[in-house]
C-alpha positions in Angstrom: 14.5 37.6 -49.2 12.7 37.3 -45.9 9.7 34.9 -45.9 7.0 36.8 -44.1 4.9 34.0 -43.1 4.8 32.6 -39.4 7.4 29.9 -39.3 6.4 26.5 -37.8 9.1 25.0 -35.4 8.9 21.6 -33.7 10.7 22.4 -30.5 10.8 18.5 -29.5 14.1 18.3 -31.1 15.4 20.9 -28.6 15.2 17.7 -26.2 17.2 15.5 -28.5 20.7 14.3 -27.6 21.9 15.1 -31.1 23.6 18.7 -30.8 22.9 19.4 -34.5 19.0 18.9 -33.7 19.2 21.2 -30.9 21.2 23.8 -32.6 18.7 23.8 -35.8 15.7 24.6 -33.3 17.9 27.3 -31.7 18.7 28.9 -35.1 15.1 28.8 -36.3 13.8 30.4 -33.2 16.6 33.1 -33.2 15.6 33.7 -36.9 11.9 34.2 -36.2 12.3 36.3 -33.0 14.6 38.9 -35.0 12.5 38.8 -38.2 8.9 38.5 -37.3 8.5 38.1 -33.4 6.0 35.1 -34.1 6.4 31.5 -34.4 4.2 28.5 -34.3 5.5 25.6 -32.2 4.8 22.0 -32.3 6.4 19.2 -30.2 5.2 20.4 -26.9 4.6 18.2 -23.9 1.2 19.9 -23.2 -1.3 17.1 -22.6 -4.1 17.0 -25.2 -6.7 16.0 -22.4 -5.8 19.2 -20.5 -6.1 21.4 -23.6 -9.5 20.0 -24.5 -10.9 20.4 -21.0 -9.9 23.6 -20.8 -11.6 24.7 -24.0 -14.7 22.7 -23.0 -14.9 24.4 -19.6 -14.2 27.8 -20.7 -16.8 27.7 -23.6 -19.2 26.5 -21.0 -18.3 29.4 -18.8 -19.1 32.1 -21.4 -22.5 30.4 -22.1 -23.7 31.2 -18.7 -26.2 33.8 -17.8 -24.8 37.2 -17.8 -25.6 37.6 -14.0 -23.4 34.4 -13.3 -20.6 35.8 -15.0 -20.7 39.3 -13.5 -20.7 37.4 -10.1 -17.0 36.8 -10.6 -16.2 40.2 -12.0 -12.7 41.7 -11.5 -12.8 42.6 -7.8 -10.5 45.7 -8.3 -9.3 47.4 -11.3 -6.0 46.6 -10.5 -6.5 43.0 -10.1 -6.3 41.0 -13.5 -8.6 38.2 -12.2 -12.2 37.1 -13.0 -14.6 38.2 -15.5 -14.5 41.4 -17.7 -17.3 42.0 -20.2 -17.6 43.6 -23.4 -16.4 47.1 -23.8 -14.0 47.1 -20.7 -10.8 47.1 -22.7 -9.3 48.5 -25.8 -6.0 47.1 -26.7 -5.2 49.6 -29.4 -5.0 52.3 -26.5 -1.6 50.5 -26.1 -0.8 52.2 -29.4 -2.5 55.8 -28.4 -5.2 54.8 -31.2 -8.5 55.8 -29.9 -10.5 52.9 -31.3 -13.7 51.7 -30.0 -13.6 49.1 -27.3 -12.8 45.4 -28.1 -15.6 43.0 -29.0 -14.9 40.3 -26.4 -15.3 39.0 -22.9 -12.4 37.7 -20.9 -11.9 35.6 -17.9 -8.4 35.7 -16.3 -6.5 33.7 -13.6 -3.1 34.0 -12.0 -0.8 32.0 -10.0 -2.1 29.7 -7.4 -1.1 27.5 -4.4 1.5 30.1 -3.4 3.8 29.5 -0.4 2.8 31.0 2.8 6.4 31.2 4.3 7.6 34.2 3.0 6.1 37.6 2.6 7.5 37.9 -1.1 3.9 37.0 -2.2 2.1 39.4 0.1 0.1 42.5 -1.3 2.5 44.6 0.8 5.5 43.3 -1.4 3.8 42.1 -4.6 1.0 44.6 -5.0 -1.7 42.8 -7.2 0.7 40.3 -8.6 -0.5 37.5 -6.7 -4.1 38.7 -6.1 -6.5 35.6 -5.3 -8.2 34.1 -8.3 -12.0 34.3 -8.4 -14.1 31.3 -9.5 -17.8 30.7 -10.2 -19.3 28.5 -7.7 -21.5 26.9 -10.1 -19.0 25.5 -12.4 -16.2 23.7 -10.3 -14.8 21.9 -13.5 -13.6 25.4 -14.6 -11.3 25.9 -11.8 -9.5 22.3 -12.1 -9.3 22.7 -15.7 -7.8 26.1 -15.9 -5.4 25.2 -13.2 -4.1 22.2 -14.9 -3.6 24.3 -18.1 -1.9 27.0 -16.0 0.7 24.3 -14.9 1.1 22.9 -18.5 1.7 26.4 -19.6 4.4 27.1 -16.8 6.3 23.8 -18.0 6.1 25.0 -21.7 7.4 28.5 -20.7 10.2 27.4 -18.9 11.2 25.2 -22.0 10.9 28.2 -24.1 12.9 30.4 -21.7 15.8 27.9 -22.1 15.4 27.9 -26.1 15.3 31.6 -25.9 18.2 31.9 -23.9 20.4 29.8 -26.1 19.2 31.6 -29.1 20.7 34.9 -27.4 24.1 33.1 -26.9 23.5 32.7 -23.2 23.5 29.7 -20.7 20.0 28.0 -21.1 19.3 28.7 -17.5 19.8 32.4 -17.8 16.3 33.4 -17.5 15.6 30.8 -14.6 16.1 32.7 -11.6 14.2 35.5 -13.3 11.1 33.5 -13.8 11.1 31.2 -10.8 8.4 33.2 -9.2 6.6 34.5 -12.4 3.4 36.7 -12.2 2.1 35.2 -15.6 -1.7 35.5 -16.4 -3.9 32.7 -18.3 -7.1 34.3 -19.9 -9.8 32.8 -21.9 -10.8 35.3 -24.5 -14.6 34.8 -26.0 -15.5 36.6 -29.0 -19.3 36.1 -29.2 -21.2 36.0 -32.6 -21.9 39.6 -33.8 -25.7 40.1 -33.9 -25.3 43.8 -34.6 -22.8 45.4 -36.8 -19.4 46.5 -35.0 -18.6 50.4 -34.7 -16.3 51.8 -37.3 -12.8 50.8 -36.6 -14.0 48.3 -33.9 -12.4 45.1 -33.9 -12.4 41.9 -31.7 -9.2 42.8 -30.6 -7.5 46.2 -31.6 -4.0 46.5 -32.9 -1.6 46.4 -30.2 2.1 44.6 -29.1 2.0 42.4 -26.0 3.6 43.7 -22.8 4.8 40.3 -21.8 8.1 38.7 -21.9 6.4 36.2 -24.2 2.9 34.9 -25.0 1.6 31.7 -25.8 -1.7 31.3 -27.6 -4.2 28.5 -28.3 -6.5 29.5 -31.0 -9.7 28.0 -32.2 -9.9 27.4 -35.9 -13.2 29.1 -37.1 -14.5 30.4 -40.5 -13.4 34.1 -41.3 -10.1 33.6 -39.3 -9.1 36.0 -36.5 -5.5 36.8 -35.5 -3.4 38.9 -37.8 0.0 40.2 -37.5 1.7 43.3 -39.3 4.8 42.1 -40.9 7.8 44.3 -41.7 6.1 45.7 -45.0 3.1 46.9 -42.9 1.0 44.4 -44.4 -1.6 42.3 -42.1 -0.8 38.4 -42.3 -3.1 35.9 -41.1 -1.8 33.4 -38.6 -2.9 30.1 -39.4 -4.5 27.6 -37.0 -2.5 24.4 -37.2 -3.6 21.5 -35.1 -1.3 20.4 -32.3 0.6 23.9 -32.4 0.7 27.0 -30.1 1.3 30.5 -31.3 4.3 32.1 -29.5 5.2 35.7 -29.9 7.8 38.1 -28.2 6.4 40.7 -26.1 7.5 44.4 -25.3 9.6 43.6 -21.9 11.6 40.5 -23.9 12.2 43.1 -26.9 13.3 45.7 -24.4 15.5 43.1 -22.7 17.2 42.3 -26.1 17.7 46.0 -27.0 15.2 45.7 -29.8 17.1 42.7 -31.4 14.1 40.9 -31.0 10.8 42.2 -32.2 7.6 42.6 -30.4 5.1 42.5 -33.2 1.7 44.4 -33.8 -1.3 41.9 -34.0 -5.0 42.2 -34.1 -8.0 40.0 -33.9 -10.2 40.7 -36.8 -14.0 40.5 -37.3 -15.2 37.9 -39.8 -17.2 38.8 -42.6 -20.8 39.7 -41.5 -22.5 36.5 -42.8 -20.0 34.3 -40.7 -19.7 36.9 -37.6 -23.6 36.5 -37.2 -23.4 32.7 -36.8 -20.1 32.1 -35.3 -18.2 33.0 -32.1 -14.5 32.2 -31.2 -12.6 31.1 -28.3 -8.7 31.7 -27.4 -6.6 30.8 -24.6 -3.7 33.2 -23.9 -0.9 32.5 -21.4 0.8 35.7 -20.8 4.2 35.0 -19.5 5.7 37.5 -17.2 8.9 37.2 -15.0 9.1 37.8 -11.2 7.8 41.3 -10.5 11.3 42.2 -9.2 13.1 41.1 -12.2 15.1 43.8 -13.6 14.6 44.6 -17.2 17.8 45.6 -18.5 19.8 45.0 -21.6 21.3 41.5 -21.9 25.3 41.6 -22.3 24.8 39.8 -25.7 22.6 42.4 -27.1 24.7 45.6 -26.7 28.2 46.7 -27.5 30.2 50.0 -28.3 28.4 50.4 -31.5 25.0 49.2 -30.1 24.5 50.8 -26.5 21.6 49.9 -24.3 18.6 51.9 -25.5 16.5 51.8 -22.2 17.1 52.4 -18.4 16.5 49.3 -16.2 13.2 48.9 -14.8 11.5 46.4 -12.5 9.1 44.0 -14.0 6.2 44.8 -11.8 6.6 48.8 -12.4 6.8 48.1 -16.2 3.6 46.1 -16.3 1.7 48.5 -13.7 2.6 51.4 -16.3 1.4 49.4 -19.5 -1.7 47.9 -17.9 -3.0 51.3 -16.9 -2.9 52.5 -20.7 -5.0 49.9 -22.1 -7.9 50.3 -19.7 -11.0 52.4 -21.0 -10.6 56.1 -19.7 -7.0 55.9 -19.4 
């Protein structure tokens, strides 16, 4: 019988010189990706001081006056950078569910310190994939904290990509040429205390699957919980907050890459009970890991065969993301 809880996996053992310990990590990850699409990972090399500083500075940002946050609003609808307020996004629209907008504020940043000796990163080639970041002038510590966290997530993502490749019976460097100029996004989500009752069917984050390759989440432990996933029985299951761990989930593009051998699982962020929601806010840090914009998402050779042909036509990752992003915007 399948255990429907989200498994906890110590990935530090993948760095072991003992092949049995490495194999055990790969087997556990493979099972999680096939059965539930979510896992909790410990044993990362993310510095705790970097994590703490990012949490602190993001919390500070969201307490700024609204005018200061609006001053760093998303500069263009296609640029996933800067601040977006409550009511600007409805994740459930990705599932064609016309629920009210999500009850959250967000602040997004993307890759930085980009090379200038190639036009690969130019808008003419990359579109908005490498749009400039937008930072509040009166909060300089936010930029240094989020930049350091972004780099730590890059390192963790590469390690996960190697584990994922091994779990797919590929060389562990299989994904590296496809992610060496990635277009990932780091998002701070802020769920403010709810001074008024939500609208019917309105959540902090509506039910959706991520359109990433995979997502790495730090979530704050607060009364009333938050993140839930829908398991194979159709039941919503809480994802616990375990100190020192990150939530990792498979996204739509990696599921497509694996011919749906790995699952991109529906998840949501629920409202706490009214007596808690009125007094408690919540922060999460979400790293949406995305391959290079010109990486072709096509069925991996180990995930197809005569009785299991490729389900999807190849598509460039940048084109795939543009299509998905447009679907989740209000009015789309």
